[in-house]
Every structure is written in structure tokens, then in C-alpha cells.
N, C-alpha and C positions, 0 to 999 in steps of 0.2 A: 503495499500501499502504500503512496507516495504522499506527502504531505500535503499535496493539495487534493489528492482525493480523501485523506481524512480530513481535511479543512471542510471542503464542499458538502461530505455525508453528515458532520456535526451540526454543521449550517442549517440542512435540511431537516433535521430532526429540531432544531431549537425553533424554527419559523413555525412550528406547533405551538410552542408555550410561549414566545417572546414577539414583540414587533420586530420588524425587520433591522432596525439600526440596533436593538439590543441585542438581538442574537447575533449581529455579525461581531459586536463587542466583546460578546462572552464567549463565539469560536475563537475569536483572536488571541485572548486570555488563555485559553485551553492550551490550544496548540503551540503557542509561545513557553506557556509553563512545562508541556511535556516535551517539546524541543528543542527549547532553547533559540528558536529561530523567531523574528519580529516579522510582522508584516512584509517589510520591503526585502527581507530574507526570503522569503517563501515566494514572494513574485519573481526574484530573479533567480530562483533556484526549485523550482516546482517539481523537479524529477528528485528529488532526494526522497527516500525511503525509511520509514518507520521499522525500526527494530521489533523483536518479538517483547521486549518490554515496553515498549511504548506502546505498542497496539495493547496491551493488556490495560496499561494505566488509561489509556483514551478508553477502552470499554467500561473499566470502572467508573470513570468519569461522566462518560454520556449515561449510564444507567442511573447516576444519582443525580444529575440534572435533569434527566427526565421524571423523578418523582420532585421536582419542583424545588431542590435544593439550592440556594443560592450559591452561584459560582464562588462567593467567597469563603462560602464554608466546605466546598469541594477541593477548591484549592489550599484551604488553609491560608489564606494570606488576603489581606485587603490594605489598599493604600489610603494616607493620611498626611496630608503636608508634604507630600513629596515622600513619605517615608514608608516602608513595608511594616505592616503587623499582622502577627499571627492572631487567626481567629478560630473560633469554633462556637458550637450551639449553646456556650455559656455565656456568651456576651453577644452585643449587639455590633453590626456591622457598622462602622463609623460613614457617616455621611458628609456631602460635601457642606451642608448650612453649620454643620460643626464646627468644620474647619472655617467659614467664617467668622464664627463665634471666637475661635481661638484668635484670629487673626485682629479682631478687635481688641481683645484684653491685650496683647501684645503690643499694638499701636498706643494703647493708654498708660502701657507701662514703659513707653521710652524715656518720658522726663522725671519718671522717680528715683528717688535716693535710693541707694542699696544700703542696708539690707532689705529685700524685698520677699515676702512669702505669699504662697498662693496655696488655696486648698480646692481640689476638684471631689464633688460630693457625687458619688454615684460612680466613681472613674471606669468600670468595666474594664476592657481592652487594656486601657490604659494611653489610649491615644492620647486625650486631651494634656495631663499632666507630662507625658512623654514628651510630647512634642512641645511644650511650652520648656521644660528641663533642656530639650536641644538646641531649642532657640536662644534658651538663656540660662546658659549653665550657671551664672552667678547666684539665679534666683532660689529660694528655699522652698519645694515646691512638695505637697501632700497628697496622696489619692486615697479615698476610703470609700469602701462598698459593702453592703451587706452579704456578697456572695463570695464564699470562699475559693468557690471553683472562678469566677472571675478575677477575682485578685491574683490569683494563679497563673492566668493567663496573663495579667497585666506584669506581675513580677518577670516573666519570661522575654516580654516586649522590652521590659527595663533593661532587662541584661544586654540583650540584643544590641539595643541603642546605647548603651555605655553611659546611661540617664542614673543617676542616685539618688533615687525618690521613697520617702518615708510612706508604705502602704499601710492602710489599719482596717481591720473588721470592723466596720460601724453602721449601726442600723440608725440613720439620721432621724427616724420617726420615733424615736424611744428616747425622750428628752435625758434620761439618766447618761445616756453616752455623750451629751455635749461636753460633759466637765474634762471628758478625755481631750477634748481638743483646744488649742490655744487661739488667740486671733491673730488674723489675716491680713494682708492688704488687699487681697484680691480672694473672694470665693468666686466658684465658676461650677455649673451644673447645667447637664441636661438629663432631666430628670422623667420619670413616666409620667407620661400626660395624655394617655387615650384611654377613653372611655369604653367599657367592654360591649357597651351597643355598637362602636364603630368597627369592631372586630368583623361583622358580617361581608362590611364593603371594602375591608382590606386584602392586601395580596394573599395567595396562597403560600409565597415565598417567605414572606414575614410571620403570619400567622403560625404556621406548622412548625417553622424551625428558631425564630428569633426567640429568647428568653422573654415569659410573659411578664417575671416580675420586673423587667427593666422598661416594659412598655404601658402594661396598663393601670388604670387606679379606678378606685370605684365610680359608678355613674354617679352616686349622688353627693360624691366630693371630689369633682375633677380637678380641683385645685389644692388638693392636700398636699403633694410635696411644695410649691411653691409657698401657699403660705407656712409649713415647718421652715422650710428653707431660710423665710425671709425673717422668721422670729427668732430662729439659730442666729444668723447674721448681726439681729441687730447689738448681741451680744458677743461676736465674734469677730466683726469687722474692726480693723484699727478706726481712728478717725480720719475723716476722707478716703477709706477704703472703697471698692466697688466691690458689687456683685453682679455677675454675668450670668444671662439664663437664656437658654432655648427654649422655645415656647410653641405652644399648639397655637399654631395659625387661626383656629377657629374660636380661638379662647385667648387671644393675645390681650385684647382691650381690657378684659375682664381681671386678668392676669395683673396688668400693669395699674389699673384701679384698684384691686385688692393691694397690693404694695405701697401704693400711694396711701391708702388708710392706716396703713400699719406704720408711716412715718418715713418714706422712702422719696426721693426726689427721684423720678424716670425717664428714662429715654428709650423707646421704641424704634427698632430700626429693620427694615426690610431685609430680605437677602436677594440674590441674585435672581431669582425667579418673581421678584416683587411680592413677595409674601410676607407679613409681619413673625418673623421667626427668631429675634432676638432682640433681650431686653436686657438695658442697663440702668442699675438703681443703686442711689445713693441714700445713706441712712442718715436722717438729720438730727445729730445727738443734740443739737442747742434745743430742739423742741422737748427733751426730757426735762428738763429745767424749769419750762415755763410751769 
């Protein structure tokens, strides 16, 4: 089987699951992962043949993809901020909008005097704290998550990228755990924000494979994590510290209003798709003395 034939067969199978563009992107990723040849190499050398091991891997990957398993979980790799991250079903797949949130924090942090401390709540794969530490090795970065399995993935990625990060197992919803954490200049989080009723309209690839505890919140309390993180941040942000949140576009305005009620000055930002997906908040400490 030539590399060209392998690509065409995989692409044909993927057309039944994805739109043309997604199918082509996934096929490119898979064939490159198996052979080491990128799209240009394959065009220049279409006659290259797959060996028996490569054929077996292609069969395995194709079978997994046919079950709607996301390609990132199939390949055990996702890219974030130009860095490769190991991922499995214990962690969410990093998204482009989260990259934008991290870029926003890094921009705001440019003129802050050292030392700078950053806390990521619900760190999952570690893509947020590792990226921040990779970009700013002089920052003190902490990542917390309720899932031991997720933290195991995060720690593996931290070693891969040679980033010294303090990871802790903490359930942020349990206020008794708050005393285990210090004050920080920046707190960032991409918390669960999808109501269970939305599950019916979500892609099979997400619902059946990504960790539900990192996705869903009770339908009767959709802002649970935002309210909790905002309350936590009131006592764990340094003066002039900033809170960065990824938000549900359908509840962005409600989230912003909730934080304002709790004493924050807020700024809502759209992502590159024009959706309200990012929120920056600064707590008004002076109001406590009024």
C-alpha cells in the first residue's frame, strides 16, 4: 500500500463522519503521525509504501476513528500554543479559544514586576500552566485539579516541556481546601460550564469520550464554578491581581453580571470567531472597607 493510497482510503472513510475539511485535516494528521511524512512530502513522493507495522497502526487508528474517537485521543497528542501535549480520555482536548485566554493573560503580565504568581484552577492536561511557564520561566505557576488521573497527565506534560510547576489535588468547590492555596497575581480557569440539557445537541466525539466532570454542571446552577472561583479569588488574589475565565458564550453576560455583583470590575472579550468566550475581572478591594 502506497502512502497515497493509504491517505485516500482513510479520507474516504472519514468523509462519512466529518465534513470535507475536517476529514482532510484528520487524515493529514494521522498519515503524518504514522509515516513521518507531511502533506508536501506525500505529494512529492506518492509512491512510498507503508511497511507492515505502519499498516497495522493505520488499521488500529482507522477503527478507533470509526467509533467517533477524537483524533487527538487516537494519536495521544494535541497541540496548544505551538507545543505538543500528551492527552487521553482523562483530560479535555485543548481548544483554540483557550489559547486566546492564555495569550490575553500573558499580554497583561508583560509589565508586572517580579515575582509573579499564577494559579490555574482545573488544569486538566496542564496546557494552560505549562504554556504560561514555558513562555515565562520566571513566573511561579501552580495548577490544581480534582482529578488524580488528569494531574498525572499534566505532570507528564510538565516533564516533557521541562517546566517546573507545582500541581495539587484540590476540589475548588470544597471551601475547606481554600486554605491550602496562597494569594496570586493571576488566577485563570476554564471550568465546567455546559448544562446537562445541552448534552443532547453536542457532538458524539465530545459526549462519548471527553471527561464529563470537566464539561458539565447542574442545569439548575450553571454558574456554579464561576461563582465559586469568584468567591475564592476575592481572598486569593493579590491587590491589583486579575482573574481570567473562559466562559460559555450562551451565558457570558450572566457570568459577567454575577462577578460584578460580587464586587468585580469586568471586561468581556470575544474570541476570533466573534463569540463572547473570555472574561477578565479585577476585584475591588476598596469596597470591602465601605
